[in-house]
C-alpha positions, 0 to 999 in steps of 0.5 A: 464668681464666688459660688460654683458655676453649676449650683450644687447642694452644700454637701456636694460642694464640700465633698468637692473641696475635700476631693481637691484637698485629697488631690493636693495631698497626693501630689505633694506626697508624690513629690517628696516620695524619694526623701524617705526612700533615698538610700534604698533607691540609690542602692537599687538603681546603682547611684550615689545618695547625692545623685539620687537627690536629683529625683527631688530636683527634677520634679521641683524644677518642672513643677516650678515652670509648669505652675505659672505656664499652665495657669496662664496658657490654659486659663480659658479651659475648664478647670475640672478637665485640667485637674482630671488630666493632671491627676491621670498624669500623676498616676502615670508618673508614679507607676512608671517610677515603680517599674523603672529599670534604671535611673534615667527612666526614674528621672523621666517618671519624676518629670511627669510627676513635676508637670502634674504637681505644678499645674494641679497645685496652681489651679487647686489653690484658687478653687475655693471661691468657685466651689462654696458660697462666699461666706465659706471661701476662707474655710474652703481654701484652708481645707484645700491648702491643708492637703499641701501642708499635711503632705509636707509633714506626713507623706515622707513618714508614710512612704518610709513606713511602707518601704520598710515592709514592702520596698520602695517600689511598692511605695511608688505603686501605692501612690500611683494607685491612690492617684487613680482612685482620686481621679475617679473621685474628682470626676464624680465630685467636681462640677464644671469649672469654665476657664476665665481670662485672667490677663488683667491680674498679671501686673498685680502678681508682681507687687512689692510685698509679693516679691518679698514673700517669693524671696522668703519662700526660696530661702526657707524652702531651699534651706529646708530641703537642702537638709531634709532630703538627706535626713535619712542618710544623716541618721544612718551614718552619723547617729547610726539609727536603724530603719525602725528608728528612722521611721519613728523619728519621721513620724514624730516629725510629721505629727509635730508638723501638723500641730505647727500647721494649725497653730500657725494658721490660727495666728498668721492671718493677723501678723504673718511676719511675726509668725514666720520669724518664729517658725524660721527660728524653730527650723534653724534651731532644729537643723543646727542642733541635729549635728551638735547633739545628735538627738534625732527624735527631740530635734526633729520635733522642733524642726517639724513644728517650725516647717509645718507652719511655713506653707500656710503662713506664706500662703496667707501672706500671699493673700494679704499681698493681693497677688490673685491667681497668678500670684499663687501660681508664682508662689507655687513655682517659687516653692517648687524650684526651691525644693529642687535647688535645695535638694541639688545643693544638699546633694553636692554638699553631701557628696563633696563634704559630708551629710553633717555639713548639709545640716549647716547649709540648711540652717544658714539659708533659713537664717538668712530668711529670718534676717530678711523678715526682721528687716523688711517683714513688718513693712511688707505685710499690710493688706492689699487694697482694691480700687473700691477701697476694700481689702483684697 
């Protein structure tokens, strides 16, 4: 089906698309909330920076599992009801985090957040064809996925800014309140979206090109979060940056990331491998330069340009591979488990070696992805072909 199950006027359709995009922005921002607040939360709850990094690991692992599981097991349920339930769960997780009296309660709150992230993202990414006419599906999908991309590059600076004035608990509370507002907006704008039986797409979700994209996702995203989760401790301990400079640096990173997202999206549909290797090169340059030259503003701009385009490029490659809804769910799972593994590995290196060594770890993992793209990328990015002979 390429239009809504209950036909609606064009403005109503696009309001629904925009609401879903706002939902993906809120979920991914919630997932990355601890990155800019790590030092404050660790001190407040009495744990090390490395242990505090588990606040990224827990929701990442849970989201990775919940994305394919919820996409498959709830395939017959109305997607509108599922999205509303998952947004309510996000609000509960963020508000629980804001009130957490100790670290175990905080981790429990992050588990709730992880379930919401995995399920919502996996369902939302494929809603474009059900919300707008066929001719507008591409644009609607880009808008929905832009919520993920923009959150990835702006969510951390925004949380850091709020925290610098009102504390980390206020940042969590603000995200909880935002989720409640979005719950009401989604309820008002989404039409009924009856579930479907998608078991036939299971085999197509494990194609060779898709497997390559999933491996690249793990290397790039894990490398990024191994280093980026500990950017604030690095800047404070190595470059001796104060809270204001940290906030400015992360805002510049965010602005560069938005530019990278739209620049990559305009080119990746034609040649995702070439675009991705360019983005990875920028990321490696940024991670390696940070400990070498210690200029956080300029280096984070380069890093942001690279990572900002990664999500949209990988998603477009998934579409070319013809993975379908379950392929997207597997991508969401790989993306989130990579966040968890990257943050976990970075935490062990930060505690056991130094925060400087974390930057080298991130650069090494990301460089491996560049090698893999160079060796296999051009052979694995051909558009998938349907039985009817049309490109998927």
